[in-house]
DRENRO-782409 format. One record per residue (C-alpha): residue in three letters; residue number from 1; x, y, z. Coordinates in steps of 0.5 Angstrom, whole numbers, plus 500, padded with zeros to 3 digits. Each point is the difference from the previous one (the first is absolute). Example, Ala and Ser with C-alpha at 12.3 -4.5 7.8 and 13.67 -1.06 7.14 Angstrom:
<rs>
R  Ala  1  525  491  516
R  Ser  2  502  507  498
</rs>
This chain:
<rs>
R  Met  1  606  509  566
R  Ala  2  495  501  505
R  Ser  3  501  508  498
R  Thr  4  499  499  493
R  Val  5  494  496  501
R  Ser  6  497  505  505
R  Gln  7  502  506  495
R  Trp  8  496  497  494
R  Phe  9  494  499  505
R  Arg  10  501  507  502
R  Ser  11  500  502  493
R  Leu  12  494  496  497
R  Arg  13  496  503  506
R  Val  14  502  506  498
R  Lys  15  498  499  493
R  Leu  16  493  497  502
R  Leu  17  498  506  504
R  Gln  18  502  505  495
R  Arg  19  494  502  496
R  Tyr  20  502  501  493
R  Glu  21  497  505  496
R  His  22  499  498  493
R  Gln  23  499  507  497
R  Pro  24  499  499  493
R  Phe  25  496  494  500
R  Val  26  495  503  506
R  Ser  27  500  506  496
R  Cys  28  498  496  493
R  Leu  29  495  496  505
R  Ala  30  497  507  503
R  Gly  31  500  504  493
R  Leu  32  496  494  497
R  Tyr  33  495  499  506
R  Gly  34  499  507  502
R  Cys  35  503  505  495
R  Gln  36  505  502  505
R  Trp  37  507  500  497
R  Arg  38  503  505  506
R  His  39  502  497  506
R  Asn  40  499  504  506
R  Lys  41  505  499  506
R  Ser  42  495  501  506
R  Arg  43  497  493  501
R  Pro  44  494  501  505
R  Glu  45  500  495  505
R  Gly  46  493  496  501
R  Ser  47  496  495  495
R  Cys  48  502  498  493
R  Cys  49  494  504  497
R  Asn  50  495  505  502
R  Lys  51  493  499  501
R  Leu  52  498  502  493
R  Glu  53  506  496  497
R  Gly  54  498  494  504
R  Ala  55  494  500  497
R  Ser  56  502  500  494
R  Phe  57  505  494  500
R  Ala  58  494  496  503
R  Val  59  496  502  494
R  Leu  60  506  498  496
R  Val  61  500  493  503
R  Ala  62  493  499  499
R  Ala  63  501  502  493
R  Phe  64  505  495  499
R  Cys  65  496  495  503
R  Leu  66  494  501  496
R  Thr  67  504  501  493
R  Leu  68  504  493  502
R  Leu  69  493  498  501
R  Phe  70  497  502  493
R  Leu  71  506  497  496
R  Tyr  72  500  494  503
R  Phe  73  492  499  499
R  Trp  74  501  502  493
R  Gly  75  506  497  499
R  Gln  76  497  493  502
R  Ala  77  494  501  496
R  Lys  78  504  500  493
R  Asn  79  496  493  499
R  Asp  80  494  504  499
R  Tyr  81  502  506  496
R  Asn  82  497  498  494
R  Asp  83  494  499  503
R  Phe  84  500  507  503
R  Asp  85  502  503  493
R  Trp  86  494  497  497
R  Phe  87  496  502  505
R  Asn  88  502  508  499
R  Phe  89  499  498  492
R  Gly  90  493  498  501
R  Asn  91  499  507  504
R  Leu  92  504  505  497
R  Gly  93  499  497  493
R  Phe  94  508  500  498
R  Trp  95  505  496  501
R  Phe  96  506  502  505
R  Pro  97  505  496  505
R  Trp  98  497  504  506
R  Ser  99  503  494  504
R  Val  100  507  501  498
R  Val  101  499  508  501
R  Leu  102  497  499  507
R  Leu  103  506  495  502
R  Ala  104  505  506  497
R  Val  105  496  505  505
R  Ala  106  501  495  506
R  Val  107  508  499  498
R  Val  108  501  508  499
R  Phe  109  496  502  507
R  Phe  110  503  494  504
R  Thr  111  507  502  497
R  Tyr  112  500  507  502
R  Val  113  497  499  507
R  Thr  114  506  495  502
R  Val  115  505  504  497
R  Leu  116  497  506  505
R  Val  117  500  494  505
R  Leu  118  507  498  500
R  Leu  119  502  507  500
R  Ala  120  497  501  506
R  Val  121  503  494  503
R  Cys  122  507  502  498
R  Leu  123  499  507  503
R  Leu  124  498  497  506
R  Ser  125  506  495  501
R  Glu  126  504  507  499
R  Gly  127  496  503  506
R  Gln  128  498  505  495
R  Lys  129  493  504  501
R  Leu  130  495  498  495
R  Tyr  131  497  506  496
R  Leu  132  495  498  494
R  His  133  500  505  495
R  Trp  134  493  502  498
R  Ser  135  500  497  493
R  His  136  501  493  503
R  Lys  137  495  501  505
R  Ile  138  495  501  494
R  Gly  139  503  494  496
R  Ile  140  499  496  506
R  Leu  141  493  502  501
R  Val  142  498  499  492
R  Ser  143  504  493  501
R  Leu  144  495  498  506
R  Thr  145  494  503  496
R  Val  146  501  496  494
R  Ser  147  502  494  503
R  Val  148  493  500  505
R  Ile  149  496  502  494
R  Ala  150  503  495  496
R  Met  151  499  494  505
R  Ala  152  493  502  502
R  Val  153  498  500  492
R  Leu  154  504  493  499
R  Ser  155  497  497  506
R  Asn  156  493  502  498
R  Leu  157  500  498  493
R  Trp  158  505  493  501
R  Ser  159  499  498  507
R  Lys  160  503  493  498
R  Glu  161  506  503  499
R  Trp  162  501  501  508
R  Arg  163  499  492  500
R  Thr  164  506  500  495
R  Leu  165  504  504  504
R  Leu  166  499  495  506
R  Leu  167  502  494  495
R  Ser  168  506  504  499
R  Phe  169  503  500  507
R  Gln  170  500  492  499
R  Ile  171  506  501  496
R  Thr  172  503  507  502
R  Ala  173  498  500  508
R  Pro  174  507  496  501
R  Phe  175  504  505  497
R  Leu  176  496  506  502
R  His  177  501  498  507
R  Val  178  507  500  499
R  Gly  179  500  506  497
R  Gly  180  496  504  505
R  Val  181  505  497  505
R  Leu  182  506  503  496
R  Leu  183  497  506  500
R  Met  184  498  501  507
R  Thr  185  507  498  502
R  Ser  186  503  505  495
R  Leu  187  496  505  504
R  Ala  188  502  498  506
R  Trp  189  506  505  500
R  Pro  190  496  507  499
R  Val  191  496  498  505
R  Ala  192  504  498  505
R  Leu  193  504  506  498
R  His  194  494  505  502
R  Phe  195  497  496  506
R  Phe  196  507  501  504
R  Arg  197  500  507  497
R  Met  198  493  502  502
R  Lys  199  498  504  506
R  Ser  200  493  499  500
R  Arg  201  498  493  503
R  Val  202  493  501  497
R  Arg  203  503  500  493
R  Arg  204  505  495  502
R  Gly  205  495  495  502
R  Leu  206  496  501  494
R  Met  207  505  499  495
R  Met  208  503  493  504
R  Thr  209  492  498  500
R  Val  210  499  501  493
R  Tyr  211  507  496  498
R  Leu  212  499  495  505
R  Thr  213  493  499  498
R  Val  214  502  499  492
R  Leu  215  506  496  502
R  Leu  216  496  495  504
R  Ser  217  494  499  495
R  Leu  218  506  498  495
R  Tyr  219  503  496  504
R  Leu  220  494  496  501
R  Val  221  497  500  493
R  Pro  222  502  493  498
R  Leu  223  495  497  506
R  Gly  224  494  502  496
R  Leu  225  503  499  493
R  Tyr  226  497  494  495
R  Ser  227  503  498  493
R  Pro  228  498  494  497
R  Cys  229  508  501  497
R  Ile  230  503  498  507
R  Lys  231  499  492  500
R  Glu  232  504  494  501
R  Lys  233  504  498  495
R  Gly  234  498  495  495
R  Thr  235  492  502  502
R  Leu  236  500  505  493
R  Gly  237  495  497  496
R  Pro  238  501  500  492
R  Ala  239  499  507  496
R  Pro  240  493  503  498
R  Ala  241  498  498  494
R  Leu  242  499  506  495
R  Ile  243  494  502  496
R  Gly  244  500  506  496
R  His  245  496  506  501
R  Arg  246  496  501  494
R  Gly  247  507  497  497
R  Ala  248  506  503  500
R  Pro  249  498  508  500
R  Met  250  507  503  501
R  Leu  251  502  496  494
R  Ala  252  493  501  495
R  Pro  253  494  503  500
R  Glu  254  495  497  506
R  Asn  255  495  495  498
R  Thr  256  503  499  493
R  Leu  257  503  494  497
R  Met  258  507  502  499
R  Ser  259  499  502  508
R  Phe  260  499  492  502
R  Glu  261  505  498  495
R  Lys  262  505  505  504
R  Ala  263  498  496  506
R  Val  264  500  493  498
R  Glu  265  507  502  498
R  Ala  266  502  503  507
R  Gly  267  498  493  503
R  Cys  268  493  501  502
R  Asp  269  497  494  503
R  Gly  270  492  503  499
R  Leu  271  497  507  496
R  Glu  272  495  504  503
R  Thr  273  495  505  496
R  Asp  274  493  503  500
R  Val  275  495  498  495
R  Thr  276  494  503  498
R  Ile  277  494  499  495
R  Ser  278  499  503  493
R  Phe  279  493  502  498
R  Asp  280  501  495  495
R  Gly  281  502  495  505
R  Val  282  507  499  499
R  Pro  283  504  500  507
R  Phe  284  506  504  500
R  Leu  285  505  503  504
R  Met  286  499  507  503
R  His  287  501  502  507
R  Asp  288  497  507  500
R  Tyr  289  493  502  500
R  Thr  290  501  504  493
R  Leu  291  505  499  494
R  Gln  292  504  507  502
R  Arg  293  506  498  504
R  Thr  294  503  495  496
R  Thr  295  497  501  492
R  Asn  296  499  506  495
R  Ile  297  493  500  501
R  His  298  500  507  500
R  Glu  299  503  500  493
R  Val  300  496  494  497
R  Phe  301  493  502  503
R  Pro  302  501  507  503
R  Asn  303  492  500  502
R  Arg  304  500  494  504
R  Thr  305  506  500  505
R  Asn  306  496  500  506
R  Thr  307  496  494  497
R  Pro  308  501  494  505
R  Ala  309  505  495  496
R  Ala  310  495  494  500
R  Arg  311  495  505  495
R  Phe  312  505  499  495
R  Thr  313  500  494  494
R  Trp  314  506  496  499
R  Asn  315  501  503  493
R  Glu  316  500  507  504
R  Leu  317  505  497  505
R  Glu  318  505  497  495
R  Ser  319  500  507  496
R  Leu  320  504  503  506
R  Asn  321  507  501  502
R  Ala  322  502  497  507
R  Gly  323  507  502  500
R  Asp  324  502  507  498
R  Trp  325  498  502  507
R  Phe  326  505  496  503
R  Leu  327  505  503  496
R  Ser  328  497  507  501
R  His  329  499  500  508
R  Asn  330  506  495  502
R  Pro  331  496  498  506
R  Phe  332  505  496  504
R  Gly  333  506  504  497
R  Thr  334  503  494  496
R  Ala  335  497  502  493
R  Gly  336  507  503  498
R  Ser  337  504  493  502
R  Leu  338  496  497  494
R  Asp  339  504  498  494
R  Ala  340  498  502  493
R  Asp  341  496  494  498
R  Asp  342  496  500  507
R  Arg  343  498  507  499
R  Gln  344  497  499  493
R  Arg  345  497  494  503
R  Ala  346  497  504  506
R  Gly  347  497  506  496
R  Asn  348  496  495  496
R  Gln  349  496  495  505
R  Ser  350  493  500  500
R  Val  351  495  498  504
R  Cys  352  501  492  502
R  Ser  353  494  496  500
R  Leu  354  499  494  506
R  Gln  355  501  495  495
R  Ala  356  507  502  497
R  Phe  357  502  501  508
R  Leu  358  497  493  501
R  Gln  359  504  497  495
R  Leu  360  507  503  501
R  Ala  361  499  497  508
R  Ala  362  498  494  497
R  Gln  363  506  499  495
R  Thr  364  505  502  506
R  Gly  365  497  496  505
R  Lys  366  498  506  505
R  Leu  367  494  501  505
R  Val  368  496  506  499
R  Ile  369  496  504  505
R  Phe  370  495  506  498
R  Asp  371  495  505  502
R  Leu  372  494  499  496
R  Tyr  373  495  506  500
R  Arg  374  493  500  499
R  Pro  375  497  504  494
R  Pro  376  496  506  501
R  Arg  377  492  500  500
R  Asp  378  497  499  493
R  His  379  506  496  498
R  Pro  380  498  494  496
R  Phe  381  505  496  505
R  Arg  382  499  503  506
R  Asp  383  496  494  503
R  Thr  384  505  494  496
R  Trp  385  506  504  501
R  Ile  386  503  494  504
R  Gln  387  497  495  496
R  Arg  388  503  503  493
R  Thr  389  507  500  504
R  Leu  390  500  493  501
R  Glu  391  498  498  493
R  Val  392  506  504  498
R  Ile  393  505  496  505
R  Gln  394  496  493  499
R  Asn  395  499  501  492
R  Glu  396  504  505  497
R  Ser  397  507  499  503
R  Ser  398  504  494  501
R  Ile  399  502  502  507
R  His  400  499  494  506
R  Ser  401  494  503  505
R  Ser  402  505  498  506
R  Gln  403  505  505  497
R  Val  404  494  505  501
R  Leu  405  500  503  508
R  Trp  406  493  503  499
R  Leu  407  499  506  504
R  Pro  408  493  503  499
R  Ser  409  495  498  506
R  Asn  410  494  501  496
R  Leu  411  496  494  499
R  Arg  412  506  496  503
R  Ala  413  496  493  501
R  Leu  414  497  500  493
R  Val  415  507  501  497
R  Gln  416  503  495  505
R  Glu  417  494  495  497
R  Leu  418  502  502  493
R  Asp  419  507  500  500
R  Pro  420  503  496  507
R  Glu  421  507  500  497
R  Leu  422  500  507  501
R  Gln  423  505  502  506
R  Gln  424  495  505  504
R  Thr  425  503  506  503
R  Ser  426  497  505  505
R  Gly  427  502  507  500
R  Ser  428  498  501  507
R  Arg  429  502  497  507
R  Leu  430  495  496  503
R  Pro  431  499  495  505
R  Leu  432  503  493  499
R  Glu  433  493  496  500
R  Glu  434  497  505  495
R  Leu  435  507  500  495
R  Gln  436  500  492  500
R  Ser  437  492  500  499
R  Asn  438  502  504  494
R  His  439  505  495  498
R  Ile  440  505  506  500
R  Val  441  507  498  499
R  Lys  442  504  507  499
R  Leu  443  499  506  503
R  Asn  444  501  507  496
R  Leu  445  502  505  505
R  Asp  446  502  508  500
R  Tyr  447  508  499  503
R  Thr  448  498  505  506
R  Ser  449  496  494  502
R  Met  450  506  495  501
R  Ser  451  501  496  506
R  Ala  452  505  495  502
R  Glu  453  495  496  505
R  Leu  454  493  501  495
R  Ile  455  504  497  495
R  Arg  456  503  494  504
R  Glu  457  493  499  501
R  Tyr  458  497  500  494
R  Ala  459  506  495  497
R  Ala  460  498  495  506
R  Val  461  494  499  496
R  Asn  462  503  500  492
R  Ile  463  497  507  499
R  Thr  464  506  504  497
R  Thr  465  501  508  500
R  Asn  466  501  505  495
R  Leu  467  502  507  501
R  Tyr  468  499  506  496
R  Val  469  504  505  497
R  Ile  470  506  499  503
R  Ser  471  506  503  495
R  Gln  472  506  502  505
R  Pro  473  505  495  503
R  Trp  474  499  502  507
R  Leu  475  492  498  500
R  Tyr  476  502  494  496
R  Ser  477  505  498  505
R  Val  478  495  501  506
R  Ala  479  495  496  496
R  Trp  480  505  494  498
R  Cys  481  502  500  508
R  Ala  482  492  500  502
R  Gly  483  499  494  496
R  Val  484  496  503  494
R  His  485  499  495  494
R  Ser  486  500  505  495
R  Val  487  500  507  498
R  Thr  488  497  504  495
R  Thr  489  505  506  497
R  Asn  490  501  505  496
R  Ala  491  507  498  499
R  Pro  492  502  493  499
R  Gln  493  506  502  496
R  Leu  494  503  502  507
R  Leu  495  497  496  505
R  Ser  496  502  494  496
R  Thr  497  507  502  501
R  Ile  498  500  499  508
R  Ser  499  503  494  503
R  Ser  500  499  501  507
R  Pro  501  496  505  505
R  Leu  502  504  508  500
R  Phe  503  500  498  508
R  Ile  504  500  494  504
R  Met  505  503  498  506
R  Ser  506  499  495  506
R  Pro  507  497  502  506
R  Asp  508  507  499  504
R  Glu  509  504  504  495
R  Tyr  510  495  505  501
R  Lys  511  500  500  507
R  Leu  512  508  500  500
R  Met  513  499  506  495
R  Trp  514  495  504  505
R  Ile  515  504  499  506
R  Leu  516  507  501  498
R  Thr  517  497  507  496
R  Asp  518  497  502  507
R  Leu  519  505  498  504
R  Met  520  506  504  496
R  Ser  521  495  506  500
R  Phe  522  499  500  508
R  Val  523  508  499  501
R  Leu  524  502  506  495
R  Ile  525  494  504  503
R  Leu  526  503  499  507
R  Leu  527  507  502  498
R  Ile  528  498  506  497
R  Phe  529  495  503  506
R  Phe  530  506  497  505
R  Phe  531  505  504  495
R  His  532  496  507  500
R  Arg  533  499  499  507
R  Trp  534  507  499  502
R  Arg  535  502  506  495
R  Glu  536  495  505  503
R  Arg  537  502  498  507
R  Glu  538  507  501  498
R  Leu  539  500  507  496
R  Ala  540  496  503  507
R  Phe  541  506  499  503
R  Cys  542  505  503  494
R  Thr  543  502  507  499
R  Gly  544  503  503  494
R  Ser  545  499  501  493
R  Arg  546  504  493  498
R  Ile  547  495  496  503
R  Lys  548  493  504  500
R  Met  549  498  506  495
R  Glu  550  498  506  502
R  Gly  551  493  502  502
R  Gly  552  496  494  501
R  Thr  553  497  494  498
R  Tyr  554  496  502  493
R  Ser  555  503  503  494
R  Lys  556  495  505  496
R  Phe  557  501  503  493
R  Lys  558  497  507  498
R  Lys  559  496  501  494
R  Val  560  504  504  495
</rs>
């Protein structure tokens, strides 16, 4: 019995010390990475690569990090793709889904660089020398350059997306932490292998310094993590109410009666729009300064395409089509999901008046909120645009004033005096004293201003918070956990189906996940390093081809 056990241990020791050559696998790796398909029997000892290839590998790792950042940055910016595409439309004069193209470019570059990194790690794990083909070196530089330029341009034009990225960490950071720790744990095998085979102490020290610095940083990242979704059970408030941004613009042309009806059907508690005064004094719904984007102005009034919308009379506005653009441009990629009846209805939409909008809200019991644009100079209603709007609310529709969240800041004291039942709403984050003196009951803020602490402070003095524009489930989840009372959204049909935040965890559960992840990783890394240390020491005393491969430590492939 004792001899059998001893024999089994000797057999296991030999197997552990044997350096297996997975020749077809290694040939494939080397061929894909460096176009080296012929194995060279001479294996020079030394480091895993020469200085040039070492620099190439460092650039590859840098490209991996930057393309990952580019992909994550633009992927999390999906909430604002529509704004990005319309921004380009305004500058280029034609519609194209540039946001999707940019996302596809980010995916392609990241995938390409990731495959090369995986090939390099596999080659290092097999004890092979690295040789990166010149075509891949060019490809890496292109990926790196495009990612840097794209990030620089986007940062200049859309700097607020960095705040969006920081908000996304409140949902993704716990999972990114686990993924990062798993990645560094898996890299322990090639790192330990080459650490114990390297002869240069400087290189060994540099490699271990970098590896341990990154690993330790990942272990401690949760200490600086804040997420409103890590909270005690039972403390989650109700889901934020939904306010349709220009209606339901994914299901119908924005700011049309059909769009607002779709928003009501989707379960919105409120409706948001933009109001302009026509030249003959009819308030109507239009977001843009001109009519180019959302009407067929180029067909009906080809010589007035750049004329401000407020310069048209109501009869002229009624003659325009405000729906065909939605079907032809398909701004959200959702027009194809409409049935035949909805497509026909969407294509026949006209410019909507404020009176019709308010009547719909009155009939359905919905809140309304709108931006009110002052007419241009020499407009008949330039100085009475607020009074004219109030006339429509009070005398030309059946809506109750308490259903109106009054957002315009101009002449607020006069408006409060003329109609004290309007819910005064501020679009700026002002001191509490100023908000209270202006009788503000709601704040309407950009979602990047989200702060659970400020929301609680405002709620303590009966000031609720609405955030715009939130259309992605993860952003809605963060807003929910932060205690936001309502959100303005392009996707009420999507957010209304969410029954709970995408991520919510108690502090104790998160600490347990964090500690177990780090502990298991630490134990596995120790075992891997101890194994390679024992293996390399044993190999130093072993001789013969059964245990040690001929010719040294590293393998190299010849170019064909």
